[in-house]
N, C-alpha and C positions, 0 to 999 in steps of 0.2 A: 127403582125400578121406575120405567117410566109409565105414564097415567094411559100413552097411547102408543101404537107402535105400527109403522109403514111396513109391508111385506113388499122387500124388490124379488120377483121370481127371475131366476137365470136360466138363460139359454149355454150352451158347452161353452159357449167363447167366453162369456162373461166368468163361469166358473172357475175357467181355467187364469182367468187375468187373477181373480180374487185367489187361487193356487199361489199364483206367481211373486204376488206380495206378501204372501204370506198371513193372510186372513182366510187360509180353511177352515179353521177353527170358530169362526162365525156364520158360516153356512147351515142352513137346520132343513129338517123335512118336513114341509108344510103340505097337506093333503096330498102327499105322493110326489112332489115337486120340491126341488132343491130353490130356497131362497133364503136371504138374508133379511132380518128385521131391523129396523131401524126406529127410535124413541127420540121422541119428545124435541124433534127438528125442528117443526114449525112453531112452537113455543118459546123455546129456547131464539128462534130467530127475529119473532117479533117483538119479542123483549130486547134484543138489542138495538132493533132498527126503531123502537120508542125512546131509547137511552141514545142514540146519535141524536134525534131530531133533538130531544131536550138540550143537550150539549150545544147544538149547533144555535137553537135559541139562545141560551144564557150567554155566548161568549162573541154573537154577533145579531144582536136583537133589531136591528136596523135593516137587517138584510132585504131586500126586494120593496123598501119601500122609497118615495122621492125624495130626493133631499131638499131640504129648507134652504129658503135665500133669506139673509138675514135685512129687515126693513131698516130704515135710516127711520 
């Protein structure tokens, strides 16, 4: 179970699209309106972004820094 959910309310067009791709079982009735609940999207996206930045720093630590010249 997710800690937080995002409710995406559906109009007729979006509902038909979901049914067309076989996701009609994910549609719920929330406050009398059809909706899809999505959980943990934001926290997972932030986690992946942090990991990506860490990997970039590890493999290319001098990126963005000026080149040093050898002194005689």
